[in-house]
C-alpha positions in Angstrom: 64.7 80.2 147.9 68.1 80.4 148.4 68.5 78.6 145.5 66.2 80.5 143.5 67.8 83.8 144.1 71.5 82.2 143.0 69.8 81.3 139.9 68.2 84.7 139.2 71.5 86.1 140.3 73.2 84.4 137.9 70.8 85.1 135.0 71.1 88.9 135.6 75.0 88.9 135.5 74.9 86.7 132.3 72.4 89.4 130.9 74.6 92.2 132.2 77.6 90.6 130.4 75.6 90.1 127.1 74.6 93.7 127.3 78.3 94.6 127.5 79.5 92.5 124.5 76.4 94.3 122.9 77.6 97.5 123.6 81.0 96.5 122.4 79.6 95.2 119.1 77.8 98.6 118.7 80.9 100.6 119.1 79.5 102.3 122.6 82.9 101.6 123.9 82.7 103.8 127.4 79.1 102.2 127.9 80.6 98.6 127.4 83.3 99.7 129.7 81.2 100.5 132.4 79.1 97.5 132.0 81.9 94.8 131.9 84.0 96.7 134.6 82.5 95.2 137.5 82.0 91.7 136.1 85.4 91.2 134.7 87.1 89.9 137.9 84.8 87.0 138.1 84.0 86.2 134.3 86.8 85.9 131.8 84.5 86.6 128.9 83.6 89.8 130.7 87.3 90.4 131.1 88.2 89.9 127.3 85.4 92.3 126.1 86.4 94.9 128.6 90.0 94.7 127.3 88.8 95.3 123.7 86.8 97.9 124.4 90.0 99.8 126.0 91.8 98.8 123.1 89.2 100.5 120.9 89.8 103.5 122.9 93.3 103.9 122.6 94.4 102.4 126.1 96.8 99.8 124.7 98.6 99.3 128.0 95.6 99.2 129.8 94.1 96.6 127.7 97.3 94.4 128.0 96.9 94.5 131.7 93.4 93.4 131.6 94.3 90.8 129.3 96.7 89.4 131.4 94.6 88.6 134.2 93.4 85.5 132.5 96.6 84.0 131.1 95.2 80.6 130.3 91.8 81.9 129.1 92.3 81.6 125.1 89.8 84.7 124.4 92.2 86.7 126.6 95.3 85.5 125.0 94.0 86.3 121.7 93.6 89.9 123.2 97.3 89.9 123.7 97.6 89.3 120.0 95.5 92.3 119.1 97.9 94.4 121.9 100.9 93.2 119.4 99.4 93.8 116.4 98.3 97.3 117.6 101.9 97.9 118.4 102.9 97.0 115.1 104.3 93.8 116.2 102.8 91.5 113.3 105.0 88.7 113.6 104.6 88.8 117.6 100.7 89.1 116.8 100.7 86.0 114.3 102.7 83.9 116.4 100.4 84.6 119.2 96.8 84.1 117.3 98.6 80.6 116.1 99.2 79.5 119.6 95.9 80.4 120.3 94.2 78.5 117.4 96.3 75.4 118.3 94.2 75.1 121.9 91.3 74.2 119.8 90.6 70.3 120.3 88.1 68.3 118.8 84.6 70.6 118.5 86.4 73.3 120.8 85.5 76.1 118.0 86.1 79.2 120.2 90.1 79.4 120.0 89.8 79.1 116.3 87.3 82.0 116.5 89.2 83.9 118.9 92.4 83.6 116.8 90.8 84.4 113.7 89.6 87.6 115.0 92.5 88.8 116.4 94.0 88.9 112.7 90.4 90.0 111.2 90.2 93.3 113.4 93.8 94.0 113.3 96.1 95.6 111.1 99.1 93.5 109.4 97.7 90.0 109.8 97.1 87.3 107.3 93.3 87.4 106.4 93.4 84.4 104.3 94.5 82.3 107.5 91.5 83.9 109.3 89.1 82.6 106.7 90.4 79.4 107.4 90.1 79.3 111.0 86.5 80.5 110.7 85.8 77.9 108.4 86.9 75.2 110.5 85.1 76.4 113.5 82.0 76.3 111.5 82.9 72.7 111.3 81.6 72.5 114.8 79.3 75.1 115.4 77.1 75.8 112.0 74.5 78.1 113.4 76.6 81.1 114.9 75.7 84.0 113.0 78.8 86.2 114.7 81.1 83.9 113.1 79.7 84.2 109.8 79.7 88.2 110.2 83.5 88.0 111.2 84.2 85.6 108.1 82.7 88.4 105.9 84.5 91.1 107.5 87.7 88.7 106.8 86.6 88.3 103.0 86.5 92.2 102.8 89.8 92.4 103.5 91.0 90.1 100.9 90.8 91.4 96.8 87.9 90.2 95.4 86.2 89.0 98.7 83.3 91.0 98.4 81.0 88.5 97.0 82.0 85.8 99.5 81.7 88.7 102.2 78.0 88.9 101.1 77.1 85.4 101.1 78.9 85.1 104.8 76.4 87.8 106.0 73.2 86.8 104.2 74.1 83.5 106.1 74.0 85.3 109.0 70.6 86.8 108.5 69.2 83.4 107.5 70.2 81.8 111.0 69.4 85.2 113.0 66.6 87.4 111.3 67.0 89.8 114.2 71.0 90.1 113.8 71.0 94.1 113.4 74.7 94.0 112.7 74.6 91.6 109.7 71.9 93.8 108.0 74.6 96.5 108.6 77.2 94.8 107.3 75.2 94.1 103.8 74.1 97.8 103.8 77.9 98.6 103.7 78.8 96.2 100.9 76.0 98.1 98.7 77.2 101.4 100.1 80.8 101.1 98.9 79.1 99.9 95.7 77.6 103.2 95.6 74.1 101.3 95.3 72.5 103.6 97.7 69.0 102.5 97.4 70.0 98.9 98.3 72.4 100.4 101.3 69.4 102.2 102.4 67.0 99.3 102.2 69.4 97.0 104.4 70.6 99.8 106.9 66.4 100.3 107.7 66.3 96.4 108.1 69.3 96.7 110.6 67.1 99.4 112.4 64.0 97.6 112.4 66.3 94.4 113.6 67.4 96.3 116.6 65.9 99.8 117.1 68.6 100.3 120.2 71.3 99.9 117.7 73.0 103.1 117.0 75.1 102.1 114.4 72.3 101.7 111.4 71.2 105.5 112.0 74.8 106.6 111.5 75.4 104.9 108.4 71.6 105.9 107.1 73.0 109.3 107.5 75.9 108.7 105.4 74.1 107.0 102.9 71.4 109.7 102.8 74.0 112.7 102.2 75.6 110.2 99.4 72.1 110.3 98.0 72.0 114.1 98.5 69.2 114.0 100.9 70.9 116.2 103.4 68.0 116.7 105.7 67.7 113.0 106.2 71.2 112.8 106.8 70.8 115.2 109.5 67.9 113.5 111.2 69.3 110.3 111.5 72.8 111.4 112.7 70.8 113.3 115.5 69.0 110.2 116.2 72.2 108.1 116.4 73.5 110.9 118.8 70.4 110.1 120.9 71.1 106.6 121.2 75.2 106.2 121.0 77.4 106.9 123.8 78.4 110.4 123.9 81.8 109.6 123.5 84.8 110.7 120.7 83.4 108.5 118.1 80.1 109.8 118.0 80.7 113.1 118.3 83.2 113.0 115.6 80.5 111.1 113.4 78.1 113.6 114.2 80.2 116.8 113.5 81.4 115.2 109.9 77.6 114.5 109.0 76.9 118.3 109.9 80.2 119.3 107.5 78.9 116.7 104.8 75.1 117.8 104.9 76.3 121.2 104.3 75.6 122.8 107.5 78.9 124.7 107.9 78.0 127.0 110.8 76.6 124.2 112.9 79.7 122.2 112.1 82.0 125.2 113.1 80.0 125.7 116.5 80.1 121.9 117.0 84.0 122.0 116.3 84.4 124.7 118.7 82.3 123.2 121.4 84.6 120.1 121.3 87.9 122.3 121.1 86.7 124.2 124.2 86.3 120.4 126.1 90.0 120.1 125.2 89.3 117.4 122.3 92.6 117.8 120.3 91.5 115.4 117.5 93.1 116.9 114.3 89.9 115.8 112.2 88.0 118.2 114.3 90.2 121.4 113.0 90.3 120.1 109.6 86.4 119.9 109.6 86.5 123.4 111.1 88.6 124.7 108.4 86.8 123.1 105.8 83.6 124.5 106.8 85.1 128.2 106.9 86.6 127.5 103.7 82.8 127.0 102.3 81.8 130.0 104.0 84.5 132.2 102.6 86.4 133.0 105.6 89.6 132.3 104.2 91.6 133.8 107.2 90.4 131.6 109.7 90.0 128.7 107.5 94.1 129.0 106.8 94.8 129.1 110.5 92.7 126.0 111.3 93.9 123.9 108.4 97.6 124.7 109.5 96.8 123.1 112.7 95.1 120.2 110.9 97.9 119.5 108.2 100.7 119.7 111.1 98.8 117.3 113.1 100.6 113.7 113.8 100.5 111.6 110.6 97.1 110.7 109.6 95.3 109.6 106.5 95.2 113.0 103.9 93.0 112.7 101.0 93.1 114.1 97.7 90.4 116.5 98.4 91.9 117.7 101.8 95.0 119.0 99.9 92.6 120.2 97.1 90.8 122.3 99.6 94.1 123.3 101.4 95.3 124.7 98.0 91.8 126.5 97.7 92.6 128.2 101.1 95.9 129.5 99.9 94.5 130.7 96.9 91.8 132.7 98.4 94.5 134.1 100.8 96.1 135.1 97.5 98.8 133.0 97.8 99.0 131.0 94.4 102.4 129.1 94.5 101.6 127.8 97.7 98.1 126.7 96.3 99.7 125.1 93.3 101.9 123.3 95.7 99.0 121.4 97.4 97.2 121.1 94.2 100.0 118.9 92.7 100.4 117.1 96.0 96.6 116.4 95.7 96.9 114.8 92.0 100.0 112.7 93.4 98.5 110.5 95.9 94.8 110.6 93.8 94.8 106.5 92.8 91.4 107.2 91.1 91.6 105.9 87.8 89.9 109.2 86.5 91.0 112.3 88.0 89.3 114.8 85.5 86.9 116.2 88.1 90.1 117.0 90.5 92.1 118.8 87.7 88.8 120.7 86.8 88.0 121.7 90.2 91.6 123.2 90.4 91.4 125.0 87.3 88.1 126.7 88.4 89.6 127.5 91.5 92.4 129.3 89.7 89.9 130.8 87.1 87.6 132.0 89.9 90.6 134.2 91.4 91.7 135.5 87.9 95.1 133.9 88.1 94.6 132.8 84.4 97.7 131.4 83.4 97.9 128.7 86.2 94.4 127.9 85.4 95.2 127.3 81.6 98.0 124.9 82.7 95.6 122.8 84.8 92.9 122.8 82.0 95.8 121.7 79.6 96.6 118.8 81.7 93.0 117.7 81.7 92.5 117.8 78.2 96.1 116.2 77.4 95.4 113.2 79.9 91.7 112.9 79.2 91.4 113.9 75.3 88.0 112.7 75.4 86.6 115.1 77.9 83.7 117.6 77.3 84.5 120.5 74.5 84.1 123.4 77.4 87.2 122.0 78.8 89.2 122.6 75.6 87.4 125.9 75.3 88.7 127.1 78.9 92.5 125.8 78.5 92.4 128.1 75.6 90.4 131.0 76.9 92.7 131.2 80.1 95.9 131.1 78.0 93.8 134.0 76.2 93.0 136.3 79.0 96.8 135.8 80.4 97.8 137.2 77.2 100.0 133.9 76.3 98.2 134.0 72.5 100.5 131.4 71.0 99.3 128.7 73.7 95.7 129.8 73.4 95.7 129.4 69.5 97.1 125.9 70.2 94.8 124.7 72.5 92.0 126.1 70.3 93.4 124.3 67.5 93.4 121.3 69.1 89.5 122.2 70.3 88.9 122.8 66.7 90.3 119.3 65.2 88.8 117.4 68.1 85.3 119.0 68.1 84.8 120.1 64.4 81.3 120.6 65.2 82.1 123.3 67.9 82.1 126.8 66.0 83.5 129.0 69.1 86.9 127.1 68.5 87.3 128.7 64.9 85.8 131.8 66.6 88.4 132.0 69.3 91.1 131.3 66.9 90.0 134.6 65.3 89.7 136.3 68.6 93.5 135.2 69.4 94.7 136.4 66.0 93.0 139.8 66.5 94.5 140.2 70.0 97.8 139.9 68.1 97.0 142.3 65.2 94.3 144.9 66.4 95.1 147.1 63.4 94.5 144.5 60.8 97.8 144.8 59.5 98.4 141.2 58.5 94.7 140.1 58.8 95.9 137.2 61.0 92.2 136.6 62.1 90.5 136.9 58.9 90.9 133.3 57.8 89.1 131.9 61.2 86.5 134.7 61.4 85.3 134.3 58.0 85.1 130.5 58.1 83.2 130.8 61.9 80.9 133.2 59.9 80.2 130.8 57.1 78.9 128.2 60.2 77.0 130.1 62.2 75.3 132.3 59.5 74.1 136.0 60.2 71.4 135.2 62.5 73.6 134.0 65.0 72.3 134.9 68.6 75.8 136.3 70.1 75.4 139.6 68.2 78.8 141.0 70.1 80.6 138.3 68.7 79.2 138.7 65.0 79.9 142.5 65.5 83.5 141.9 66.5 83.9 139.7 63.3 82.5 142.1 61.1 84.7 144.9 62.5 87.9 143.1 62.1 86.9 141.6 58.6 85.8 145.3 57.3 89.0 146.8 58.8 90.9 144.4 56.9 89.3 144.5 53.9 89.5 148.5 54.0 93.3 148.1 54.3 93.6 146.0 51.5 91.3 148.3 49.3 88.9 145.5 48.5 85.9 147.5 47.9 83.2 144.4 47.6 84.3 142.8 50.6 84.5 146.2 52.5 81.0 147.1 51.3 79.7 143.6 52.5 80.9 144.0 55.9 79.8 147.8 56.4 76.4 146.6 55.2 76.6 144.0 57.9 77.6 146.1 60.7 75.6 149.0 59.7 72.3 146.8 59.9 73.6 145.7 63.4 74.9 149.0 64.7 74.4 152.2 62.6 76.6 154.4 65.3 79.6 152.0 65.4 82.6 154.0 65.7 84.9 152.3 63.4 82.1 152.0 60.6 82.0 155.8 61.1 85.5 156.2 60.7 85.4 154.1 57.2 82.4 156.0 55.9 84.0 159.5 56.9 87.0 158.5 55.2 85.3 157.3 51.9 83.3 160.3 51.6 86.4 162.3 52.0 88.4 160.5 49.6 91.2 159.9 51.9 92.7 157.3 53.7 93.0 157.8 57.4 94.4 154.7 59.5 91.2 153.5 61.6 92.2 152.6 64.9 90.6 149.1 65.1 89.9 149.9 68.7 87.7 147.2 70.4 89.5 144.0 68.5 90.8 142.4 71.5 
């Protein structure tokens, strides 16, 4: 009976260690720490994973002390390599990892595995070296799914390694069809490739392989968001919160999905809850501020985003700076807005920035800061000349409404040349000319209006545009004493609007046999 009890106790202990490792792999660090802590004193492997959970929680000094408790164990020595990498001592980390790999004798694969992991899951290491060590380990143990998962993760750190990563993850699923992590990794590859149907399919397989793994629900939430299915995104992130540890990572993912799924009120409420708990993570302030921006609470948005952007250094995306600029613009600070819009462009490494240019231009247009809107639209059409005609149009229109007529004409001419099948460019060149010559003194706009009318004909559906062209051409022909042309446009204008004021002035002048100077009012 004593022997049986000892065997059962040993089995439970091993099971507890496995549970702790699983929690670590499922990124549930607080629960992993709770499970592994009482086991670490008597189990080197439990001690190693305890150190890793502390490291993931930012407790670097504590992790160092934990790894030091097993100074001869390969895994724990590899843990100290991770600490070195974490402290930006890449050379030291690589040296320790190399020493660990040297402990592998004959079929002893574990030192190679732990040394490779130290590089793969740290910043600053040689990923190709890790790949070589994983492959060498696989010569001794060919049916270990976790080595293949780590190998795939290492391949993802080298340029063009996505195909080999996929092969490694698929090998892991062939070895262990119930390996939830491997399916999650496959899903992530498809997600990064923006193939959301296949991402969703594999995240679903990950969920089915282990319904207690919270990660697939988190990943499904992001994939559903990217597919535009916001309700499903929220459903899955709520399930993730039910399964995950209620730690900072889980709370932050939940908050982010609330924001991404456009539940801005919910995001603000959750952010306030976390702030009240004393959570000082910069991203919380950022999401709160960006949510307030979307709800047009520009005052609070500016306050929160000022805190966010003055936090310790972190990764700021182009869209962050763009939205920061929008906040300044909504607070009637266009120069500050322009500064951050330019900052967004300067850090944007995407091949096509046209959407960002357009978003910025539209923000200025909405605020009626016309000339700044015009400069951004012009940057868009110059950098991407094959863009849509409407971008050329708004570049010219914004200069027009900003009363910069020479530049307005230049942009509409560019549109007319680039898209000769778009009659609106010719019409607006007429509008620009008429704005500079409202009295029809030099008839600068006449050639453009005449050309435009030839293109669209008298049945054109925008009657106000026709009327403006008729008015201007009538005024020019009247001042030029071109009776046939004058009569033509009088007839066209009379058919459209018999009470038109310019038409009335000219009719009265003709009847009186005199020549007053019609004002041409309304030609701009």
